[in-house]
C-alpha positions in Angstrom: 18.6 12.6 8.3 20.3 11.2 5.2 18.6 8.8 2.8 21.2 6.2 3.6 20.4 6.4 7.3 16.6 6.2 6.6 17.2 3.1 4.5 19.3 1.5 7.2 16.6 2.3 9.8 13.8 0.8 7.7 15.8 -2.3 7.0 16.4 -2.8 10.7 12.8 -2.2 11.6 11.6 -4.8 9.0 14.1 -7.4 10.3 13.0 -6.8 13.9 9.3 -7.0 12.9 9.7 -10.3 11.1 11.8 -11.7 14.0 8.9 -10.7 16.3 6.4 -12.4 14.0 8.3 -15.7 14.0 9.2 -15.7 17.7 5.7 -15.0 18.9 3.7 -17.2 16.5 4.0 -20.2 18.9 3.0 -18.1 21.9 0.0 -16.7 20.1 -1.2 -20.2 19.1 -0.7 -21.4 22.7 -2.7 -18.4 24.0 -5.5 -19.1 21.5 -5.5 -22.8 22.6 -5.8 -21.9 26.2 -8.7 -19.5 25.5 -10.6 -22.2 23.6 -10.0 -24.7 26.4 -11.3 -22.3 29.1 -14.4 -21.5 27.0 -15.2 -25.2 26.4 -14.8 -26.0 30.1 -17.3 -23.3 30.8 -19.7 -24.8 28.3 -19.2 -28.2 29.9 -19.8 -26.8 33.4 -23.1 -25.2 32.3 -24.3 -28.4 30.7 -23.7 -30.3 33.9 -25.4 -27.7 36.0 -28.4 -27.9 33.6 -28.4 -31.6 34.5 -28.5 -30.8 38.2 -25.0 -32.2 38.4 -22.6 -30.1 40.5 -20.2 -32.8 41.6 -19.0 -34.7 38.5 -16.1 -33.5 36.5 -15.6 -31.9 33.2 -12.6 -33.8 31.9 -9.6 -31.8 30.6 -10.2 -30.3 27.2 -7.9 -32.0 24.6 -6.5 -30.3 21.5 -6.8 -33.1 18.9 -5.1 -31.1 16.1 -4.8 -27.5 15.0 -8.1 -25.7 15.6 -9.9 -28.9 16.7 -10.7 -29.6 20.4 -12.5 -32.3 22.4 -14.7 -31.7 25.4 -15.7 -34.8 27.5 -17.3 -35.6 30.8 -16.9 -37.9 33.8 -20.5 -39.0 33.8 -23.4 -39.4 31.4 -25.7 -36.5 30.7 -28.5 -35.3 28.6 -29.2 -31.9 27.0 -31.3 -30.1 24.4 -29.1 -29.2 21.4 -30.4 -25.6 21.3 -28.9 -25.1 24.8 -25.6 -26.4 23.6 -25.7 -24.0 20.6 -26.5 -21.1 22.9 -23.9 -21.9 25.5 -21.1 -22.4 22.9 -22.0 -19.1 21.1 -22.2 -17.2 24.4 -18.9 -18.5 25.7 -17.0 -18.0 22.4 -18.3 -14.5 22.1 -17.2 -13.7 25.6 -13.7 -14.9 24.8 -13.6 -13.2 21.4 -13.0 -16.5 19.6 -13.6 -16.9 15.8 -17.2 -17.1 14.7 -16.8 -19.8 12.1 -16.8 -23.3 13.6 -18.5 -26.7 13.6 -19.6 -28.7 16.5 -20.2 -32.5 16.7 -21.7 -34.4 19.6 -20.3 -38.0 19.5 -21.3 -41.2 21.4 -18.4 -42.3 23.5 -18.8 -46.0 22.7 -19.4 -46.3 19.0 -18.1 -42.9 17.9 -21.4 -42.2 16.1 -22.4 -38.6 15.6 -25.5 -37.9 17.7 -25.8 -34.3 16.8 -23.8 -31.7 14.8 -24.1 -28.1 13.5 -22.1 -25.4 11.9 -21.8 -21.7 12.5 -20.6 -19.3 9.7 -21.1 -16.0 11.4 -24.1 -15.3 9.2 -27.5 -16.4 10.4 -28.8 -17.4 7.0 -25.7 -19.7 6.5 -25.7 -21.3 9.9 -26.5 -25.1 9.8 -28.4 -26.0 13.0 -30.7 -29.0 12.4 -33.1 -30.5 14.9 -32.0 -28.4 17.8 -35.2 -28.9 19.8 -34.8 -32.7 20.1 -33.5 -33.6 23.5 -30.6 -36.1 23.5 -31.1 -39.1 25.8 -28.9 -39.7 28.8 -25.6 -41.1 27.5 -21.9 -40.6 27.4 -21.0 -37.9 25.0 -17.9 -36.2 23.6 -18.2 -32.8 22.1 -15.7 -31.9 19.3 -15.3 -28.3 18.1 -13.4 -27.4 14.9 -12.7 -23.8 13.9 -13.2 -23.6 10.2 -11.3 -20.4 9.7 -7.9 -19.2 10.9 -7.8 -17.6 14.3 -8.3 -13.9 14.9 -4.6 -13.6 16.0 -3.3 -15.0 12.7 -5.7 -12.8 10.7 -4.6 -9.8 12.7 -1.0 -10.6 12.1 -1.5 -11.1 8.4 -3.4 -7.8 8.1 -0.7 -5.9 10.1 2.0 -7.5 8.1 0.5 -6.6 4.7 -0.2 -3.1 5.9 3.4 -2.7 7.1 4.8 -4.1 3.8 2.5 -1.7 1.9 3.6 1.3 4.0 7.3 0.4 3.7 6.9 0.0 -0.1 5.2 3.4 -0.4 7.8 5.0 1.8 10.7 3.5 -0.2 9.1 4.5 -3.4 8.6 8.1 -2.2 12.3 8.2 -1.0 13.4 6.9 -4.4 11.2 9.4 -6.2 12.4 12.3 -4.1 16.0 11.2 -4.5 15.6 11.0 -8.3 13.8 14.4 -8.4 16.6 16.0 -6.4 19.2 14.4 -8.7 17.4 15.8 -11.8 17.3 19.2 -10.2 20.9 19.1 -9.4 21.8 18.0 -12.9 19.6 20.8 -14.4 21.1 23.4 -12.0 24.6 22.4 -13.1 23.8 22.7 -16.8 25.1 25.9 -18.5 22.6 28.6 -19.0 22.6 32.3 -19.9 20.5 34.9 -18.2 18.5 37.0 -20.6 16.4 39.5 -18.7 14.1 37.4 -16.5 14.7 34.3 -18.6 17.2 31.5 -18.3 18.3 30.3 -21.7 19.4 26.6 -21.9 20.9 26.2 -25.4 21.7 22.5 -24.9 18.1 21.8 -24.0 16.5 24.1 -26.5 14.4 25.9 -23.9 13.8 29.1 -22.1 12.8 29.1 -18.4 11.0 31.9 -16.6 10.3 31.0 -12.9 8.2 27.8 -13.2 7.3 28.4 -16.8 9.3 26.4 -19.4 9.2 27.5 -23.1 10.4 25.1 -25.7 12.5 26.4 -28.7 12.9 24.8 -32.1 16.5 24.1 -33.2 16.6 27.1 -35.5 15.1 29.4 -32.8 17.7 28.2 -30.4 20.6 28.7 -32.9 19.4 32.3 -33.6 19.0 33.1 -30.0 22.5 31.8 -29.2 23.9 34.3 -31.7 22.0 37.2 -30.3 22.9 36.3 -26.7 26.6 36.2 -27.6 26.2 39.7 -29.1 23.8 41.6 -27.0 22.8 45.2 -28.1 24.7 44.7 -31.4 23.4 44.7 -34.9 23.8 41.4 -36.6 23.5 41.4 -40.4 20.9 39.2 -42.1 23.6 37.5 -44.2 25.6 36.6 -41.1 22.5 35.1 -39.5 21.5 33.1 -42.5 25.0 31.9 -43.1 25.5 30.6 -39.5 22.1 29.0 -39.2 21.2 27.8 -42.7 24.5 27.4 -44.5 25.0 23.7 -43.7 21.4 22.8 -44.5 21.5 23.7 -48.2 18.0 25.0 -48.2 17.0 28.6 -47.4 13.8 30.5 -48.1 14.1 34.2 -48.1 11.4 34.7 -45.5 12.5 31.9 -43.2 14.7 34.2 -41.1 11.9 36.7 -40.6 9.5 33.9 -39.6 11.8 32.6 -36.9 12.6 36.1 -35.6 8.9 36.6 -35.3 8.5 33.4 -33.3 11.3 34.4 -31.0 9.7 37.8 -30.3 6.5 36.1 -29.2 8.4 33.9 -26.8 10.3 36.8 -25.3 7.4 39.3 -25.2 6.7 38.7 -21.5 9.8 40.6 -20.6 9.8 44.2 -21.5 13.5 44.6 -20.8 14.2 42.4 -23.9 13.5 43.6 -27.4 14.4 41.9 -30.7 14.3 44.8 -33.2 14.6 45.0 -36.9 17.3 47.3 -38.2 15.9 48.1 -41.7 18.0 47.0 -44.5 20.8 45.7 -42.3 19.7 43.0 -39.9 18.5 42.5 -36.3 19.6 43.5 -32.8 18.8 42.0 -29.4 18.4 45.0 -27.0 18.7 44.1 -23.3 18.2 46.8 -20.7 
């Protein structure tokens, strides 16, 4: 599969995913709302049964606003707050609803709060005051507000961030691999000369032997170029110094010998290559 094809596929996948996110967000919210209403109706039914009331109605649960719901009853009732806390918790856990919410019990007539509490999914942070005081018979409305976003939204956000991260890593890896391949192609197209088991890159001042890369100084590279162009031939000292040092204006008598010695050390791993000294004449690169 070509890189262009992979990019096209990833782009299409991302577009499809985002489309799915936006098209299904309303459906998820509606599904969440229905689950809350069913759970609260169950809470209302259990409260009526605790009042020995099996005939009066639990009125339709109303969604007052996002994440806020109202439970009301046909007739008056009484209950112990602790039973309300327990019933709500049990019903919400059964429906896998969020565990961060607040509950208010409100008088129908004057809208005064008769009782309220808050759950934060941590026992030490739950605020449940006076839960053993029985509320007198009256008309009550129970309002529930979820204080954190729904499980569905959190799941979607987590999934979305994970997908973006994966796509980013994948694209980065593709880019890195593509760049690496391009570099290798460029390097493979550069001119080099084979010297025994070495590849000599004069433009890059380096020798390469398998995975090992050996850097050369400018002078070492210039000298090696001369030897490579004249294998197994004696090259006079004067010729070497003229070609390598003539334009620099500075030459120390032992400089040539020093650089020859450095080259020998860098070529020593290949016994088929020998840089020998022809006494009183110059040097010769012997290649088997």
